[in-house]
Every structure is written in C-alpha cells, then in structure tokens.
C-alpha positions as CSV (number, residue, x, y, z in Angstrom):
1,M,62.4,85.7,105.7
2,A,66.2,85.5,105.9
3,R,68.0,88.4,104.5
4,I,71.6,89.3,103.6
5,T,72.2,92.6,105.6
6,A,75.9,93.2,104.9
7,G,79.0,92.0,103.1
8,I,82.6,91.9,104.3
9,G,85.7,91.5,102.1
10,S,88.9,90.6,103.7
11,S,92.4,89.1,103.1
12,H,93.1,85.8,104.7
13,V,96.8,86.0,105.0
14,P,97.9,82.9,107.3
15,L,100.5,85.3,109.1
16,M,97.5,87.4,110.5
17,G,96.3,84.1,112.1
18,V,99.8,83.6,113.6
19,A,99.8,87.1,115.0
20,V,96.4,86.4,116.7
21,D,97.4,83.0,118.0
22,Q,100.7,84.3,119.5
23,N,99.2,87.5,120.8
24,K,101.3,89.7,118.5
25,S,98.6,91.8,117.0
26,A,99.8,94.9,119.0
27,D,103.4,94.5,117.8
28,A,104.8,97.3,115.8
29,Y,104.6,95.2,112.5
30,F,101.1,94.1,113.0
31,A,99.5,96.9,114.7
32,P,98.7,98.9,111.4
33,I,97.1,95.8,110.1
34,F,94.9,94.9,113.0
35,E,93.9,98.7,113.7
36,G,92.1,98.6,110.3
37,Y,89.8,95.9,111.7
38,D,89.0,97.7,115.0
39,W,85.9,99.4,113.5
40,T,84.5,96.1,112.2
41,R,85.0,94.2,115.4
42,A,83.1,97.0,117.3
43,W,80.4,97.1,114.7
44,L,79.8,93.3,114.8
45,A,79.7,93.3,118.6
46,K,76.7,95.6,118.3
47,D,75.0,94.0,115.2
48,K,76.0,90.4,115.2
49,P,74.9,88.3,112.4
50,D,72.9,85.0,113.1
51,V,74.9,83.2,110.0
52,V,77.8,84.0,107.9
53,I,78.1,82.6,104.4
54,L,82.0,82.7,104.2
55,V,83.4,82.4,100.7
56,Y,87.0,81.2,100.9
57,N,89.5,78.9,99.1
58,D,90.9,75.7,100.4
59,H,94.7,75.5,100.4
60,A,95.0,71.7,99.8
61,S,93.7,70.9,103.2
62,A,90.1,69.5,102.5
63,F,90.8,69.1,98.7
64,D,93.8,68.2,96.8
65,A,94.7,67.4,93.1
66,N,92.4,64.4,93.1
67,I,89.3,66.3,93.8
68,I,88.9,69.9,92.6
69,P,85.3,71.3,93.1
70,T,84.7,74.6,91.3
71,F,82.1,75.6,94.0
72,A,81.5,73.6,97.2
73,I,79.1,74.3,100.1
74,G,79.6,73.0,103.7
75,T,76.3,71.5,104.8
76,G,77.5,70.0,108.1
77,E,76.8,70.8,111.7
78,R,80.4,71.4,112.7
79,F,83.8,71.9,111.0
80,R,87.2,71.5,112.7
81,S,90.3,73.6,112.1
82,A,92.6,71.9,109.6
83,D,96.2,70.9,110.3
84,E,98.2,72.8,107.6
85,G,101.5,71.1,108.6
86,W,102.1,72.7,112.0
87,G,99.1,71.6,113.9
88,P,95.5,72.9,113.8
89,R,95.1,76.6,114.8
90,P,94.0,76.9,118.4
91,V,90.6,78.3,117.4
92,P,87.0,77.2,118.2
93,D,85.4,74.6,115.8
94,V,83.1,76.3,113.3
95,E,79.4,75.7,113.9
96,G,77.5,75.3,110.8
97,H,73.8,75.9,109.9
98,P,72.7,72.7,108.1
99,D,69.0,74.0,107.5
100,L,70.0,77.1,105.7
101,A,73.1,75.5,104.1
102,W,70.9,72.6,102.6
103,H,68.2,75.2,101.4
104,V,71.0,77.3,99.7
105,A,72.5,74.2,98.1
106,Q,69.2,73.0,96.7
107,S,68.2,76.5,95.5
108,L,71.6,76.9,93.7
109,I,71.4,73.6,92.0
110,L,67.9,74.2,90.8
111,D,69.3,77.6,89.6
112,D,71.6,75.7,87.4
113,F,74.8,75.9,89.6
114,D,76.6,72.5,90.0
115,M,77.5,72.7,93.6
116,T,79.6,70.1,95.4
117,I,77.9,69.3,98.8
118,I,80.3,68.7,101.6
119,N,78.9,67.1,104.9
120,E,82.3,66.8,106.6
121,M,85.5,68.5,106.1
122,D,88.3,70.6,108.0
123,V,88.7,74.2,107.2
124,D,91.9,76.1,107.0
125,H,93.3,79.6,107.3
126,G,91.2,80.7,104.3
127,L,88.1,80.6,106.6
128,T,89.5,80.8,110.1
129,V,91.7,83.8,109.7
130,P,88.7,86.1,108.7
131,L,86.8,84.8,111.6
132,S,89.7,85.7,114.0
133,M,90.1,89.2,112.4
134,M,86.5,90.0,112.9
135,F,85.7,88.2,116.2
136,G,89.0,88.0,118.0
137,Q,89.7,85.0,120.3
138,P,86.3,84.0,121.6
139,E,85.6,80.6,123.3
140,A,83.1,79.9,120.6
141,W,82.4,81.9,117.3
142,P,79.4,84.2,117.8
143,A,77.7,83.3,114.5
144,K,77.1,80.1,112.7
145,V,79.1,79.8,109.5
146,I,78.3,78.1,106.1
147,P,81.6,77.6,104.2
148,L,81.4,78.1,100.6
149,A,84.7,77.1,98.8
150,V,85.8,78.3,95.5
151,N,88.6,76.7,93.4
152,V,91.1,79.6,92.7
153,V,94.1,77.3,93.1
154,T,94.2,75.1,90.0
155,Y,93.1,76.3,86.6
156,P,90.6,76.6,85.2
157,V,89.0,78.8,87.8
158,P,85.6,80.3,87.5
159,S,85.3,83.6,85.7
160,G,84.5,86.8,87.5
161,N,81.1,86.8,85.8
162,R,80.3,83.2,87.0
163,C,81.2,84.3,90.5
164,W,79.0,87.3,90.1
165,L,76.1,85.2,89.0
166,L,76.5,82.8,91.9
167,G,76.3,85.8,94.3
168,E,73.1,86.8,92.8
169,A,71.7,83.2,93.2
170,I,73.0,83.0,96.8
171,R,70.8,86.2,97.5
172,R,67.7,84.5,95.9
173,A,68.3,81.4,97.9
174,V,68.7,83.2,101.2
175,E,65.7,85.4,100.6
176,S,63.5,82.2,100.0
177,F,64.4,80.8,103.3
178,P,61.3,81.2,105.6
179,E,63.1,81.7,108.9
180,D,64.0,85.2,110.2
181,L,67.7,85.2,110.0
182,N,70.3,88.1,109.8
183,V,72.8,86.7,107.2
184,Q,76.1,88.3,106.2
185,I,78.2,87.1,103.3
186,W,82.1,87.5,103.4
187,G,84.3,87.3,100.4
188,T,87.9,86.4,101.4
189,G,91.4,86.2,99.8
190,G,93.7,88.5,98.0
191,M,94.7,91.0,97.5
192,S,97.6,91.4,95.1
193,H,100.3,88.8,95.9
194,Q,102.5,86.2,94.3
195,L,104.2,83.5,96.3
196,Q,106.7,82.0,93.8
197,G,108.8,82.7,90.6
198,P,110.5,85.8,89.4
199,R,107.7,87.9,90.4
200,A,107.4,86.7,94.0
201,G,106.4,89.6,96.4
202,L,104.6,91.5,93.6
203,L,102.1,94.0,95.1
204,N,100.0,96.5,93.3
205,R,98.4,99.2,95.4
206,E,96.8,101.1,92.6
207,W,95.1,98.1,91.1
208,D,93.9,96.8,94.4
209,N,92.3,100.1,95.5
210,R,90.6,100.4,91.9
211,F,89.2,96.9,92.4
212,M,87.8,97.9,95.9
213,D,86.4,101.2,94.5
214,G,84.5,99.1,91.9
215,L,82.7,97.1,94.8
216,V,80.9,100.4,96.0
217,G,77.9,101.8,94.3
218,D,76.0,100.4,91.4
219,S,78.8,99.3,89.0
220,D,79.2,95.7,87.9
221,A,82.3,96.3,85.8
222,N,84.6,94.2,88.1
223,R,82.7,91.1,86.9
224,W,84.2,91.5,83.4
225,I,87.9,91.6,84.6
226,P,89.5,88.7,82.7
227,H,91.8,86.2,84.5
228,I,94.8,87.3,82.4
229,E,94.5,90.9,84.1
230,Y,94.4,89.4,87.6
231,L,97.6,87.5,86.8
232,R,99.4,90.4,85.1
233,E,98.5,93.1,87.5
234,T,98.1,91.2,90.8
235,G,100.2,88.1,90.7
236,S,99.3,84.5,90.5
237,E,97.4,84.5,93.8
238,G,95.6,87.8,93.1
239,I,93.0,85.7,91.3
240,E,91.5,85.0,94.9
241,M,89.7,88.4,94.5
242,V,87.0,86.8,92.3
243,M,85.5,85.5,95.6
244,W,84.9,89.1,96.7
245,L,82.6,89.4,93.7
246,I,80.5,86.6,95.1
247,M,80.0,88.8,98.2
248,R,79.3,92.1,96.2
249,S,76.8,90.7,94.0
250,A,74.8,89.0,96.8
251,L,74.3,92.4,98.2
252,G,72.1,93.4,95.2
253,S,72.4,96.2,92.6
254,E,73.9,98.9,94.7
255,T,76.0,99.0,97.8
256,R,77.1,101.6,100.5
257,L,80.5,101.6,102.0
258,L,80.6,101.4,105.8
259,H,84.3,100.8,106.3
260,R,87.5,100.4,104.3
261,H,91.2,99.4,105.1
262,Y,94.2,98.8,103.0
263,H,97.8,98.1,104.1
264,I,101.0,97.0,102.5
265,P,102.6,94.6,103.4
266,C,101.6,91.6,105.5
267,S,104.2,89.0,104.7
268,N,104.4,89.3,100.9
269,T,100.7,90.2,100.6
270,A,98.6,93.3,100.3
271,I,95.9,93.5,103.1
272,G,92.4,94.6,101.9
273,H,89.4,94.9,104.0
274,M,85.9,96.6,103.6
275,V,82.4,96.5,104.9
276,L,79.5,97.0,102.6
277,E,75.7,97.1,103.0
278,P,72.9,96.8,100.4
279,V,71.4,100.3,99.7
280,E,67.9,99.1,99.8
281,S,68.3,97.7,103.4
282,A,70.1,100.8,104.7
283,P,68.4,103.1,107.3
284,T,67.1,106.3,105.9
285,A,67.6,109.7,107.6
C-alpha cells in the first residue's frame, strides 16, 4: 500500500523564490535562510518521495473572491506556474498524480469532507517556492505533486481542529491506495507575519517556536489554538500555520523531529522549516 513516510513544514515567502530564480541564495542576506534547508535537500536527494501532497494556499492566482473553496485538491496531470503580476516563475511545470489524487478526493468526500476538485489550475509561489527550497533548480521536479489548497485568505477559514481532522483523513486515504508509493506531505505558509496596517512587519519568535515545539511528539494541543490567537500573536497572515496542522496530523499519533530551522527576517516574515517522521515508521536501533 501507499504510505506517508515524512512531513515537511516550510514558509513559502515569495522573496525566497526570487532569490532562487536570480541566483542570490548565497548572498549575505539570504545565506542564513537557505543554509537551514541544506540538510533537507541532502536528505531528499537520498530518500526521494514518489509523490508529495503539498498543502498550500492560493494568493488570488487560481481563485479569487468569486470562488473561495475551503479545501481544494488538484487532480490534473500537470500544473503550470502562475503569473502573479510579473510573469510566471522560471520553474518546471508541476506533474500531478491523478490516480492517487482522485483516490484521495473520493476517500475524503466519503469521509464527509466537501472537497473542491480541480482538474486544471495554475499554481503560485505558495506551492512553487517550497519545491524550490527543497529541490533547487532541476529541469523537472523529482517527485509528482498533488496540490491541496486551503483557504486562509478570506474569512471564515477552517479551524485548526478541522485541518487536523483533514490530515487524519488524508492518512487513511493514502494508506488505502493499493500501489506501493512513498508519499510525503508538506504543510506550507507562515510563520508570523502581517503585510498591512499598523502592525505590518509583526514577528513573534517565541510564539512561532512554541508552535513548532507542539508539532513534535504526541501532543495535539496545537489543533485547539483559536483563530483570534493566531491573529493576535502572529499577525493577519500567521493564520497560514493551520496548514502545518494538516501535515502534522497526517503523520499519525506521534512524530520524531529530523531537522528544524528558524530565521528572522525574510522580507517581513519569519522563516520556519522542519522535517518530521511518524514514529511508527521510524527505523529502530
């Protein structure tokens, strides 16, 4: 059967994509950010997944105020890089895995999640920046990708608990797929940041790291963090961190930390990154 072998959490700040595209990742400003991903790139080179379920949010590229799906899954064969106002990023098209994506969609809907099914859409920096941070600049992405978009832009957004339950349902869906596949799930977005208003530039190192602490081990306390706490402590865009909860819960009841990185600032955003594995699938000594 297919199995989820690891989870990755990462910010998806568009400036990181600019640094990759313009070959500036070794510049003094960006080097401390990118060095935190060195471990992960080496690890992925040795243990490449077959498929990545990549949880992200669209930034008015595929969706706008006319259509706002709470949860949407990409079931197509290929997804192009979106033009976010300055041309598409010079990155490979994302190759999907329609068989697994349709299986997951069916399983989630029968598990009482009202998924929006997307056969064709362009994907923006929310999805392509994490791919660049993990895989660099290949001619083709080395894994197939199933985009899973979450609305964290327009309220009401899903609760942390609803996201946690979705992750559990994704795990069940993947494990019921008969093909032998090494699947990873990535939760992207965050960490603390606010892009507008009197609190623009807000960063909260202490809260961010406490949130990351809560993703390791067997605690599920993060699922109960209310929306107002994300807003108060991490800024208006910090709510993106609910997407990390989908990744965490899809790994099962307990996780082990493989790698962790945190850096302030990148643009006006805190950078968070971690690699987790489910304890039950970890090698024993």
